[in-house]
mmCIF file as gemmi writes it, N, C-alpha and C atoms, coordinates in Angstrom:
data_model
loop_
_atom_site.group_PDB
_atom_site.id
_atom_site.type_symbol
_atom_site.label_atom_id
_atom_site.label_alt_id
_atom_site.label_comp_id
_atom_site.label_asym_id
_atom_site.label_entity_id
_atom_site.label_seq_id
_atom_site.pdbx_PDB_ins_code
_atom_site.Cartn_x
_atom_site.Cartn_y
_atom_site.Cartn_z
_atom_site.occupancy
_atom_site.B_iso_or_equiv
_atom_site.pdbx_formal_charge
_atom_site.auth_seq_id
_atom_site.auth_asym_id
_atom_site.pdbx_PDB_model_num
ATOM 1 N N . UNK Axp A 1 ? 104.309 145.913 153.233 1 0 ? 1 A 1
ATOM 2 C CA . UNK Axp A 1 ? 102.951 144.57 152.716 1 0 ? 1 A 1
ATOM 3 C C . UNK Axp A 1 ? 103.243 145.579 151.07 1 0 ? 1 A 1
ATOM 4 N N . UNK Axp A 2 ? 102.893 144.668 150.611 1 0 ? 2 A 1
ATOM 5 C CA . UNK Axp A 2 ? 103.496 144.647 149.127 1 0 ? 2 A 1
ATOM 6 C C . UNK Axp A 2 ? 102.598 143.662 148.409 1 0 ? 2 A 1
ATOM 7 N N . UNK Axp A 3 ? 102.038 144.131 147.387 1 0 ? 3 A 1
ATOM 8 C CA . UNK Axp A 3 ? 100.62 144.018 147.098 1 0 ? 3 A 1
ATOM 9 C C . UNK Axp A 3 ? 101.278 143.125 145.162 1 0 ? 3 A 1
ATOM 10 N N . UNK Axp A 4 ? 101.788 142.137 144.526 1 0 ? 4 A 1
ATOM 11 C CA . UNK Axp A 4 ? 101.674 141.856 143.022 1 0 ? 4 A 1
ATOM 12 C C . UNK Axp A 4 ? 100.707 141.938 142.465 1 0 ? 4 A 1
ATOM 13 N N . UNK Axp A 5 ? 100.089 142.768 141.359 1 0 ? 5 A 1
ATOM 14 C CA . UNK Axp A 5 ? 99.103 141.716 140.767 1 0 ? 5 A 1
ATOM 15 C C . UNK Axp A 5 ? 98.984 141.22 140.14 1 0 ? 5 A 1
ATOM 16 N N . UNK Axp A 6 ? 100.14 141.241 139.133 1 0 ? 6 A 1
ATOM 17 C CA . UNK Axp A 6 ? 100.165 140.66 138.042 1 0 ? 6 A 1
ATOM 18 C C . UNK Axp A 6 ? 101.601 140.332 137.816 1 0 ? 6 A 1
ATOM 19 N N . UNK Axp A 7 ? 103.17 139.011 138.372 1 0 ? 7 A 1
ATOM 20 C CA . UNK Axp A 7 ? 103.627 138.767 138.372 1 0 ? 7 A 1
ATOM 21 C C . UNK Axp A 7 ? 104.446 138.357 136.936 1 0 ? 7 A 1
ATOM 22 N N . UNK Axp A 8 ? 103.971 137.958 135.834 1 0 ? 8 A 1
ATOM 23 C CA . UNK Axp A 8 ? 104.195 137.4 134.793 1 0 ? 8 A 1
ATOM 24 C C . UNK Axp A 8 ? 104.826 138.423 133.511 1 0 ? 8 A 1
ATOM 25 N N . UNK Axp A 9 ? 105.374 139.654 133.911 1 0 ? 9 A 1
ATOM 26 C CA . UNK Axp A 9 ? 106.464 139.943 133.577 1 0 ? 9 A 1
ATOM 27 C C . UNK Axp A 9 ? 107.71 140.54 134.182 1 0 ? 9 A 1
ATOM 28 N N . UNK Axp A 10 ? 108.257 140.468 133.933 1 0 ? 10 A 1
ATOM 29 C CA . UNK Axp A 10 ? 109.913 139.706 134.647 1 0 ? 10 A 1
ATOM 30 C C . UNK Axp A 10 ? 109.95 138.84 134.666 1 0 ? 10 A 1
ATOM 31 N N . UNK Axp A 11 ? 111.499 138.691 134.945 1 0 ? 11 A 1
ATOM 32 C CA . UNK Axp A 11 ? 111.853 137.46 135.199 1 0 ? 11 A 1
ATOM 33 C C . UNK Axp A 11 ? 111.145 136.934 137.184 1 0 ? 11 A 1
ATOM 34 N N . UNK Axp A 12 ? 112.451 135.894 137.568 1 0 ? 12 A 1
ATOM 35 C CA . UNK Axp A 12 ? 111.87 135.34 138.148 1 0 ? 12 A 1
ATOM 36 C C . UNK Axp A 12 ? 113.196 136.141 139.558 1 0 ? 12 A 1
ATOM 37 N N . UNK Axp A 13 ? 114.171 135.98 139.146 1 0 ? 13 A 1
ATOM 38 C CA . UNK Axp A 13 ? 114.999 137.187 139.946 1 0 ? 13 A 1
ATOM 39 C C . UNK Axp A 13 ? 115.098 137.984 139.932 1 0 ? 13 A 1
ATOM 40 N N . UNK Axp A 14 ? 114.311 138.805 139.191 1 0 ? 14 A 1
ATOM 41 C CA . UNK Axp A 14 ? 113.434 140.175 139.619 1 0 ? 14 A 1
ATOM 42 C C . UNK Axp A 14 ? 112.121 140.689 140.178 1 0 ? 14 A 1
ATOM 43 N N . UNK Axp A 15 ? 111.997 139.278 140.913 1 0 ? 15 A 1
ATOM 44 C CA . UNK Axp A 15 ? 110.501 139.427 141.738 1 0 ? 15 A 1
ATOM 45 C C . UNK Axp A 15 ? 111.054 138.239 143.032 1 0 ? 15 A 1
ATOM 46 N N . UNK Axp A 16 ? 113.093 137.821 143.043 1 0 ? 16 A 1
ATOM 47 C CA . UNK Axp A 16 ? 112.956 137.555 144.07 1 0 ? 16 A 1
ATOM 48 C C . UNK Axp A 16 ? 113.615 139.144 144.867 1 0 ? 16 A 1
ATOM 49 N N . UNK Axp A 17 ? 114.265 139.74 144.455 1 0 ? 17 A 1
ATOM 50 C CA . UNK Axp A 17 ? 114.858 141.104 144.527 1 0 ? 17 A 1
ATOM 51 C C . UNK Axp A 17 ? 113.671 141.869 145.162 1 0 ? 17 A 1
ATOM 52 N N . UNK Axp A 18 ? 112.857 141.886 144.317 1 0 ? 18 A 1
ATOM 53 C CA . UNK Axp A 18 ? 111.639 142.736 144.771 1 0 ? 18 A 1
ATOM 54 C C . UNK Axp A 18 ? 110.95 141.88 146.028 1 0 ? 18 A 1
ATOM 55 N N . UNK Axp A 19 ? 111.102 140.694 146.332 1 0 ? 19 A 1
ATOM 56 C CA . UNK Axp A 19 ? 110.753 140.503 147.615 1 0 ? 19 A 1
ATOM 57 C C . UNK Axp A 19 ? 111.894 140.545 148.913 1 0 ? 19 A 1
ATOM 58 N N . UNK Axp A 20 ? 112.856 140.766 148.512 1 0 ? 20 A 1
ATOM 59 C CA . UNK Axp A 20 ? 114.287 140.734 149.483 1 0 ? 20 A 1
ATOM 60 C C . UNK Axp A 20 ? 113.679 141.827 149.896 1 0 ? 20 A 1
ATOM 61 N N . UNK Axp A 21 ? 113.494 142.94 148.492 1 0 ? 21 A 1
ATOM 62 C CA . UNK Axp A 21 ? 113.371 144.249 149.596 1 0 ? 21 A 1
ATOM 63 C C . UNK Axp A 21 ? 112.546 144.785 150.626 1 0 ? 21 A 1
ATOM 64 N N . UNK Axp A 22 ? 111.474 144.381 150.019 1 0 ? 22 A 1
ATOM 65 C CA . UNK Axp A 22 ? 109.983 144.162 151.302 1 0 ? 22 A 1
ATOM 66 C C . UNK Axp A 22 ? 110.398 143.959 151.593 1 0 ? 22 A 1
ATOM 67 N N . UNK Axp A 23 ? 111.068 142.439 151.977 1 0 ? 23 A 1
ATOM 68 C CA . UNK Axp A 23 ? 110.841 141.672 153.861 1 0 ? 23 A 1
ATOM 69 C C . UNK Axp A 23 ? 112.486 141.74 154.455 1 0 ? 23 A 1
ATOM 70 N N . UNK Axp A 24 ? 113.436 142.835 153.854 1 0 ? 24 A 1
ATOM 71 C CA . UNK Axp A 24 ? 114.087 143.76 154.952 1 0 ? 24 A 1
ATOM 72 C C . UNK Axp A 24 ? 113.689 144.154 156.51 1 0 ? 24 A 1
ATOM 73 N N . UNK Axp A 25 ? 114.855 143.372 157.229 1 0 ? 25 A 1
ATOM 74 C CA . UNK Axp A 25 ? 114.468 143.348 158.938 1 0 ? 25 A 1
ATOM 75 C C . UNK Axp A 25 ? 114.015 144.755 159.592 1 0 ? 25 A 1
ATOM 76 N N . UNK Axp A 26 ? 112.936 145.695 159.242 1 0 ? 26 A 1
ATOM 77 C CA . UNK Axp A 26 ? 112.426 146.772 159.525 1 0 ? 26 A 1
ATOM 78 C C . UNK Axp A 26 ? 112.856 146.686 161.428 1 0 ? 26 A 1
ATOM 79 N N . UNK Axp A 27 ? 113.237 148.886 161.176 1 0 ? 27 A 1
ATOM 80 C CA . UNK Axp A 27 ? 114.025 149.112 162.699 1 0 ? 27 A 1
ATOM 81 C C . UNK Axp A 27 ? 113.498 148.307 163.73 1 0 ? 27 A 1
ATOM 82 N N . UNK Axp A 28 ? 111.883 148.94 163.052 1 0 ? 28 A 1
ATOM 83 C CA . UNK Axp A 28 ? 110.995 148.871 164.829 1 0 ? 28 A 1
ATOM 84 C C . UNK Axp A 28 ? 110.106 147.124 165.586 1 0 ? 28 A 1
ATOM 85 N N . UNK Axp A 29 ? 111.274 146.683 164.545 1 0 ? 29 A 1
ATOM 86 C CA . UNK Axp A 29 ? 111.265 145.005 164.093 1 0 ? 29 A 1
ATOM 87 C C . UNK Axp A 29 ? 109.328 144.791 164.078 1 0 ? 29 A 1
ATOM 88 N N . UNK Axp A 30 ? 109.016 145.237 162.803 1 0 ? 30 A 1
ATOM 89 C CA . UNK Axp A 30 ? 107.378 144.926 162.295 1 0 ? 30 A 1
ATOM 90 C C . UNK Axp A 30 ? 107.9 143.421 161.278 1 0 ? 30 A 1
ATOM 91 N N . UNK Axp A 31 ? 106.762 142.685 161.386 1 0 ? 31 A 1
ATOM 92 C CA . UNK Axp A 31 ? 107.25 142.231 159.515 1 0 ? 31 A 1
ATOM 93 C C . UNK Axp A 31 ? 106.551 142.074 158.823 1 0 ? 31 A 1
ATOM 94 N N . UNK Axp A 32 ? 107.116 142.47 157.43 1 0 ? 32 A 1
ATOM 95 C CA . UNK Axp A 32 ? 106.554 142.703 156.197 1 0 ? 32 A 1
ATOM 96 C C . UNK Axp A 32 ? 106.299 141.647 155.49 1 0 ? 32 A 1
ATOM 97 N N . UNK Axp A 33 ? 104.785 142.184 154.713 1 0 ? 33 A 1
ATOM 98 C CA . UNK Axp A 33 ? 103.864 140.552 154.125 1 0 ? 33 A 1
ATOM 99 C C . UNK Axp A 33 ? 104.413 141.331 152.444 1 0 ? 33 A 1
ATOM 100 N N . UNK Axp A 34 ? 104.716 140.365 151.894 1 0 ? 34 A 1
ATOM 101 C CA . UNK Axp A 34 ? 103.986 140.342 149.884 1 0 ? 34 A 1
ATOM 102 C C . UNK Axp A 34 ? 103.913 138.857 149.472 1 0 ? 34 A 1
ATOM 103 N N . UNK Axp A 35 ? 102.441 139.784 149.012 1 0 ? 35 A 1
ATOM 104 C CA . UNK Axp A 35 ? 101.437 139.257 148.119 1 0 ? 35 A 1
ATOM 105 C C . UNK Axp A 35 ? 101.298 139.465 147.212 1 0 ? 35 A 1
ATOM 106 N N . UNK Axp A 36 ? 100.735 138.042 146.477 1 0 ? 36 A 1
ATOM 107 C CA . UNK Axp A 36 ? 100.48 137.646 145.103 1 0 ? 36 A 1
ATOM 108 C C . UNK Axp A 36 ? 99.234 137.271 144.059 1 0 ? 36 A 1
ATOM 109 N N . UNK Axp A 37 ? 98.086 137.896 143.55 1 0 ? 37 A 1
ATOM 110 C CA . UNK Axp A 37 ? 97.151 137.562 142.978 1 0 ? 37 A 1
ATOM 111 C C . UNK Axp A 37 ? 97.205 136.954 141.627 1 0 ? 37 A 1
ATOM 112 N N . UNK Axp A 38 ? 96.923 136.13 142.16 1 0 ? 38 A 1
ATOM 113 C CA . UNK Axp A 38 ? 96.239 135 140.86 1 0 ? 38 A 1
ATOM 114 C C . UNK Axp A 38 ? 95.288 134.413 140.355 1 0 ? 38 A 1
ATOM 115 N N . UNK Axp A 39 ? 94.843 134.707 139.373 1 0 ? 39 A 1
ATOM 116 C CA . UNK Axp A 39 ? 93.474 133.875 139.015 1 0 ? 39 A 1
ATOM 117 C C . UNK Axp A 39 ? 93.724 132.932 139.064 1 0 ? 39 A 1
ATOM 118 N N . UNK Axp A 40 ? 92.296 132.465 139.42 1 0 ? 40 A 1
ATOM 119 C CA . UNK Axp A 40 ? 92.214 131.153 139.393 1 0 ? 40 A 1
ATOM 120 C C . UNK Axp A 40 ? 92.369 130.142 137.703 1 0 ? 40 A 1
ATOM 121 N N . UNK Axp A 41 ? 92.951 129.005 137.467 1 0 ? 41 A 1
ATOM 122 C CA . UNK Axp A 41 ? 92.653 127.908 135.961 1 0 ? 41 A 1
ATOM 123 C C . UNK Axp A 41 ? 92.688 129.256 134.614 1 0 ? 41 A 1
ATOM 124 N N . UNK Axp A 42 ? 93.909 130.329 135.162 1 0 ? 42 A 1
ATOM 125 C CA . UNK Axp A 42 ? 94.438 130.344 133.737 1 0 ? 42 A 1
ATOM 126 C C . UNK Axp A 42 ? 96.103 129.887 133.949 1 0 ? 42 A 1
ATOM 127 N N . UNK Axp A 43 ? 96.379 130.504 133.067 1 0 ? 43 A 1
ATOM 128 C CA . UNK Axp A 43 ? 98.045 130.549 132.355 1 0 ? 43 A 1
ATOM 129 C C . UNK Axp A 43 ? 98.444 131.24 133.815 1 0 ? 43 A 1
ATOM 130 N N . UNK Axp A 44 ? 98.509 132.221 134.303 1 0 ? 44 A 1
ATOM 131 C CA . UNK Axp A 44 ? 99.382 133.133 135.498 1 0 ? 44 A 1
ATOM 132 C C . UNK Axp A 44 ? 99.029 132.179 136.226 1 0 ? 44 A 1
ATOM 133 N N . UNK Axp A 45 ? 98.382 130.743 136.813 1 0 ? 45 A 1
ATOM 134 C CA . UNK Axp A 45 ? 98.941 130.036 137.362 1 0 ? 45 A 1
ATOM 135 C C . UNK Axp A 45 ? 100.06 129.277 137.751 1 0 ? 45 A 1
ATOM 136 N N . UNK Axp A 46 ? 100.568 128.855 136.807 1 0 ? 46 A 1
ATOM 137 C CA . UNK Axp A 46 ? 101.174 128.143 136.116 1 0 ? 46 A 1
ATOM 138 C C . UNK Axp A 46 ? 102.377 128.946 135.831 1 0 ? 46 A 1
ATOM 139 N N . UNK Axp A 47 ? 102.518 130.36 135.634 1 0 ? 47 A 1
ATOM 140 C CA . UNK Axp A 47 ? 103.665 131.005 135.833 1 0 ? 47 A 1
ATOM 141 C C . UNK Axp A 47 ? 104.14 131.007 137.563 1 0 ? 47 A 1
ATOM 142 N N . UNK Axp A 48 ? 102.26 131.583 138.288 1 0 ? 48 A 1
ATOM 143 C CA . UNK Axp A 48 ? 102.808 131.677 139.703 1 0 ? 48 A 1
ATOM 144 C C . UNK Axp A 48 ? 103.941 130.151 140.079 1 0 ? 48 A 1
ATOM 145 N N . UNK Axp A 49 ? 103.078 129.064 139.953 1 0 ? 49 A 1
ATOM 146 C CA . UNK Axp A 49 ? 103.996 127.522 140.22 1 0 ? 49 A 1
ATOM 147 C C . UNK Axp A 49 ? 105.616 127.661 140.353 1 0 ? 49 A 1
ATOM 148 N N . UNK Axp A 50 ? 105.526 128.262 138.687 1 0 ? 50 A 1
ATOM 149 C CA . UNK Axp A 50 ? 107.245 128.274 138.548 1 0 ? 50 A 1
ATOM 150 C C . UNK Axp A 50 ? 107.812 128.895 139.425 1 0 ? 50 A 1
ATOM 151 N N . UNK Axp A 51 ? 107.471 130.74 139.288 1 0 ? 51 A 1
ATOM 152 C CA . UNK Axp A 51 ? 107.72 132.128 140.896 1 0 ? 51 A 1
ATOM 153 C C . UNK Axp A 51 ? 107.802 130.811 142.012 1 0 ? 51 A 1
ATOM 154 N N . UNK Axp A 52 ? 106.532 130.219 142.418 1 0 ? 52 A 1
ATOM 155 C CA . UNK Axp A 52 ? 106.809 129.846 143.91 1 0 ? 52 A 1
ATOM 156 C C . UNK Axp A 52 ? 107.774 129.008 144.287 1 0 ? 52 A 1
ATOM 157 N N . UNK Axp A 53 ? 108.401 127.612 143.42 1 0 ? 53 A 1
ATOM 158 C CA . UNK Axp A 53 ? 109.026 126.418 143.261 1 0 ? 53 A 1
ATOM 159 C C . UNK Axp A 53 ? 110.853 127.593 143.37 1 0 ? 53 A 1
ATOM 160 N N . UNK Axp A 54 ? 110.819 128.135 142.249 1 0 ? 54 A 1
ATOM 161 C CA . UNK Axp A 54 ? 111.911 129.266 142.082 1 0 ? 54 A 1
ATOM 162 C C . UNK Axp A 54 ? 112.096 129.884 143.487 1 0 ? 54 A 1
ATOM 163 N N . UNK Axp A 55 ? 111.19 130.139 144.005 1 0 ? 55 A 1
ATOM 164 C CA . UNK Axp A 55 ? 111.394 131.169 145.269 1 0 ? 55 A 1
ATOM 165 C C . UNK Axp A 55 ? 111.957 130.661 146.917 1 0 ? 55 A 1
ATOM 166 N N . UNK Axp A 56 ? 111.085 129.482 146.529 1 0 ? 56 A 1
ATOM 167 C CA . UNK Axp A 56 ? 111.927 128.222 147.748 1 0 ? 56 A 1
ATOM 168 C C . UNK Axp A 56 ? 112.764 127.523 147.415 1 0 ? 56 A 1
ATOM 169 N N . UNK Axp A 57 ? 113.11 127.38 146.152 1 0 ? 57 A 1
ATOM 170 C CA . UNK Axp A 57 ? 114.475 127.016 146.228 1 0 ? 57 A 1
ATOM 171 C C . UNK Axp A 57 ? 115.905 128.389 146.622 1 0 ? 57 A 1
ATOM 172 N N . UNK Axp A 58 ? 115.222 129.352 147.255 1 0 ? 58 A 1
ATOM 173 C CA . UNK Axp A 58 ? 115.98 130.3 147.426 1 0 ? 58 A 1
ATOM 174 C C . UNK Axp A 58 ? 115.638 130.833 148.875 1 0 ? 58 A 1
ATOM 175 N N . UNK Axp A 59 ? 114.891 130.117 149.479 1 0 ? 59 A 1
ATOM 176 C CA . UNK Axp A 59 ? 115.303 130.229 151.001 1 0 ? 59 A 1
ATOM 177 C C . UNK Axp A 59 ? 113.415 130.812 151.76 1 0 ? 59 A 1
ATOM 178 N N . UNK Axp A 60 ? 112.062 131.361 150.784 1 0 ? 60 A 1
ATOM 179 C CA . UNK Axp A 60 ? 111.718 132.182 151.345 1 0 ? 60 A 1
ATOM 180 C C . UNK Axp A 60 ? 110.28 131.065 151.437 1 0 ? 60 A 1
ATOM 181 N N . UNK Axp A 61 ? 109.515 130.779 152.485 1 0 ? 61 A 1
ATOM 182 C CA . UNK Axp A 61 ? 107.899 130.009 152.95 1 0 ? 61 A 1
ATOM 183 C C . UNK Axp A 61 ? 107.238 130.815 152.2 1 0 ? 61 A 1
ATOM 184 N N . UNK Axp A 62 ? 105.988 130.603 151.83 1 0 ? 62 A 1
ATOM 185 C CA . UNK Axp A 62 ? 105.111 131.041 151.993 1 0 ? 62 A 1
ATOM 186 C C . UNK Axp A 62 ? 103.918 129.962 151.774 1 0 ? 62 A 1
ATOM 187 N N . UNK Axp A 63 ? 102.902 131.083 151.425 1 0 ? 63 A 1
ATOM 188 C CA . UNK Axp A 63 ? 102.017 129.836 152.124 1 0 ? 63 A 1
ATOM 189 C C . UNK Axp A 63 ? 100.886 130.261 150.747 1 0 ? 63 A 1
ATOM 190 N N . UNK Axp A 64 ? 99.621 129.269 150.011 1 0 ? 64 A 1
ATOM 191 C CA . UNK Axp A 64 ? 98.778 129.299 149.094 1 0 ? 64 A 1
ATOM 192 C C . UNK Axp A 64 ? 97.71 129.561 150.482 1 0 ? 64 A 1
ATOM 193 N N . UNK Axp A 65 ? 96.934 130.967 150.073 1 0 ? 65 A 1
ATOM 194 C CA . UNK Axp A 65 ? 95.613 130.808 150.861 1 0 ? 65 A 1
ATOM 195 C C . UNK Axp A 65 ? 94.958 131.014 148.921 1 0 ? 65 A 1
ATOM 196 N N . UNK Axp A 66 ? 93.932 130 149.076 1 0 ? 66 A 1
ATOM 197 C CA . UNK Axp A 66 ? 92.785 130.783 148.213 1 0 ? 66 A 1
ATOM 198 C C . UNK Axp A 66 ? 91.683 131.69 148.787 1 0 ? 66 A 1
ATOM 199 N N . UNK Axp A 67 ? 90.849 132.79 147.29 1 0 ? 67 A 1
ATOM 200 C CA . UNK Axp A 67 ? 89.837 133.597 147.888 1 0 ? 67 A 1
ATOM 201 C C . UNK Axp A 67 ? 88.929 133.283 148.89 1 0 ? 67 A 1
ATOM 202 N N . UNK Axp A 68 ? 88.458 132.146 148.458 1 0 ? 68 A 1
ATOM 203 C CA . UNK Axp A 68 ? 87.444 131.493 149.232 1 0 ? 68 A 1
ATOM 204 C C . UNK Axp A 68 ? 88.191 131.379 151.116 1 0 ? 68 A 1
ATOM 205 N N . UNK Axp A 69 ? 88.896 131.14 150.974 1 0 ? 69 A 1
ATOM 206 C CA . UNK Axp A 69 ? 89.531 130.698 152.419 1 0 ? 69 A 1
ATOM 207 C C . UNK Axp A 69 ? 89.11 132.612 152.793 1 0 ? 69 A 1
ATOM 208 N N . UNK Axp A 70 ? 89.831 133.31 152.073 1 0 ? 70 A 1
ATOM 209 C CA . UNK Axp A 70 ? 89.725 134.425 152.792 1 0 ? 70 A 1
ATOM 210 C C . UNK Axp A 70 ? 88.457 135.311 152.977 1 0 ? 70 A 1
ATOM 211 N N . UNK Axp A 71 ? 87.552 135.616 152.358 1 0 ? 71 A 1
ATOM 212 C CA . UNK Axp A 71 ? 86.514 135.813 151.864 1 0 ? 71 A 1
ATOM 213 C C . UNK Axp A 71 ? 85.289 135.502 152.155 1 0 ? 71 A 1
ATOM 214 N N . UNK Axp A 72 ? 85.408 133.995 153 1 0 ? 72 A 1
ATOM 215 C CA . UNK Axp A 72 ? 84.53 133.248 152.865 1 0 ? 72 A 1
ATOM 216 C C . UNK Axp A 72 ? 83.778 132.694 152.334 1 0 ? 72 A 1
ATOM 217 N N . UNK Axp A 73 ? 82.475 132 152.601 1 0 ? 73 A 1
ATOM 218 C CA . UNK Axp A 73 ? 81.498 131.12 151.327 1 0 ? 73 A 1
ATOM 219 C C . UNK Axp A 73 ? 80.681 131.839 150.694 1 0 ? 73 A 1
ATOM 220 N N . UNK Axp A 74 ? 81.006 131.831 149.184 1 0 ? 74 A 1
ATOM 221 C CA . UNK Axp A 74 ? 79.905 132.461 149.022 1 0 ? 74 A 1
ATOM 222 C C . UNK Axp A 74 ? 77.981 132.304 148.807 1 0 ? 74 A 1
ATOM 223 N N . UNK Axp A 75 ? 77.479 133.746 149.542 1 0 ? 75 A 1
ATOM 224 C CA . UNK Axp A 75 ? 76.723 133.741 149.198 1 0 ? 75 A 1
ATOM 225 C C . UNK Axp A 75 ? 75.187 133.015 148.171 1 0 ? 75 A 1
ATOM 226 N N . UNK Axp A 76 ? 74.396 131.998 148.107 1 0 ? 76 A 1
ATOM 227 C CA . UNK Axp A 76 ? 73.82 132.355 147.117 1 0 ? 76 A 1
ATOM 228 C C . UNK Axp A 76 ? 73.319 133.292 146.356 1 0 ? 76 A 1
ATOM 229 N N . UNK Axp A 77 ? 72.601 133.244 144.532 1 0 ? 77 A 1
ATOM 230 C CA . UNK Axp A 77 ? 72.076 133.745 144.334 1 0 ? 77 A 1
ATOM 231 C C . UNK Axp A 77 ? 71.13 134.075 144.088 1 0 ? 77 A 1
ATOM 232 N N . UNK Axp A 78 ? 70.005 134.933 144.37 1 0 ? 78 A 1
ATOM 233 C CA . UNK Axp A 78 ? 68.574 135.199 144.447 1 0 ? 78 A 1
ATOM 234 C C . UNK Axp A 78 ? 68.096 135 142.832 1 0 ? 78 A 1
ATOM 235 N N . UNK Axp A 79 ? 67.416 134.88 141.942 1 0 ? 79 A 1
ATOM 236 C CA . UNK Axp A 79 ? 67.418 135.196 140.584 1 0 ? 79 A 1
ATOM 237 C C . UNK Axp A 79 ? 65.774 135.492 140.16 1 0 ? 79 A 1
């Protein structure tokens, strides 16, 4: 598993190479996962969208998951 926290530095080709190394078939048959963390409503979302299109063109499949989907609904705050 690889978790990329900042993907804005480096080329799309470099990211595709990283992804290819992580996702190489494993000897024991386990499946690898590559995650990219992107902050909502930032310029990084635009960069991430371009990278996702490039990776799709290279044949990689991906799923966009929102933090709320992973963490569940936010609890109300008490003031």
